[in-house]
C-alpha positions in Angstrom: 109.3 60.6 80.5 111.7 63.3 81.8 110.5 66.9 82.1 111.9 69.3 79.6 114.6 71.7 80.9 113.5 75.1 82.1 114.1 77.8 79.5 117.0 80.1 80.4 114.9 83.2 80.6 112.4 81.5 83.0 115.3 80.4 85.2 116.7 84.0 85.2 113.3 85.3 86.1 113.0 82.8 89.0 116.4 83.8 90.3 115.6 87.5 90.1 112.3 86.9 92.0 114.1 85.0 94.7 116.7 87.7 95.0 114.1 90.4 95.4 112.2 88.3 97.9 115.2 87.5 100.1 115.6 89.7 103.1 118.5 92.2 103.2 121.5 91.2 105.2 121.2 92.3 108.8 123.4 95.3 109.7 125.7 93.0 111.8 126.5 90.9 108.7 127.1 93.8 106.4 130.6 93.5 104.9 131.2 97.2 105.1 130.5 97.4 108.8 133.4 98.8 110.8 134.3 96.9 114.0 132.9 98.2 117.3 135.9 99.8 119.0 134.3 100.5 122.3 136.2 99.0 125.3 133.5 96.5 126.0 133.5 95.2 122.4 136.7 93.1 122.5 137.1 89.5 123.4 139.4 89.2 126.5 143.0 88.1 125.9 144.3 85.0 127.5 147.2 85.2 130.0 149.5 83.9 127.3 148.3 86.5 124.8 148.9 89.3 127.4 152.3 87.9 128.0 153.1 88.0 124.3 151.6 91.5 124.0 153.8 92.8 126.9 156.9 91.3 125.2 155.9 93.1 122.0 155.5 96.3 123.9 159.1 95.8 125.2 160.3 95.7 121.6 161.0 92.0 121.6 161.1 90.3 118.2 159.0 87.3 117.4 162.0 85.0 117.4 163.1 86.3 120.8 159.5 85.9 122.2 159.5 82.3 121.0 162.9 81.6 122.7 161.8 83.3 125.9 158.4 81.5 126.1 159.9 78.2 124.9 157.5 77.9 122.0 157.9 77.8 118.2 157.9 80.9 116.1 154.7 79.7 114.5 153.0 79.7 117.9 154.1 83.3 118.6 152.7 84.3 115.2 149.4 82.5 116.0 149.2 84.3 119.4 149.8 87.6 117.6 147.1 86.8 115.0 144.7 86.0 117.8 145.5 89.3 119.5 145.0 91.2 116.3 141.6 89.6 115.8 140.5 90.2 119.3 141.6 93.8 119.3 140.3 94.5 115.8 143.7 95.6 114.5 146.1 94.6 111.7 149.6 95.3 113.1 151.8 95.2 116.1 151.8 99.0 116.4 148.0 99.1 116.2 147.7 96.3 118.8 149.9 98.2 121.2 147.9 101.4 120.7 144.6 99.6 121.2 145.9 97.7 124.2 146.9 101.1 125.8 143.5 102.5 125.0 141.9 99.6 126.8 144.3 99.7 129.8 145.8 96.3 129.0 149.3 97.7 129.1 
C-alpha cells in the first residue's frame, strides 16, 4: 500500500528547516562580490588575445581585425569576450584602460 502524501504544511516546514541548516554561501561565491582588480588577479591573455587588444588600441574595427588576422568576425568577437572576462571589464574602452593599468599595452 503506497504511503500517503506529505501534507503541504509539513513539506514547507521541512524545506524551511533544511534552508536554515544549510551553510551560507562562501564569500567567494557571493553574487554581489566585486571582482578582484589587483594586478595578480587576472588570467593571462594569450598571444592572440594580446594581438587583438593591440589592434583595438590602435582603433581598428572588429571587421578590420578579422581581415588582418585572417579569421572570421565571430572569432574576433570571441577573442574580445575572452579578453573582457579575463580583465573583468565589459567594454573595449574598459579593456584598454585595464590593460594599460596592468602594463599590457
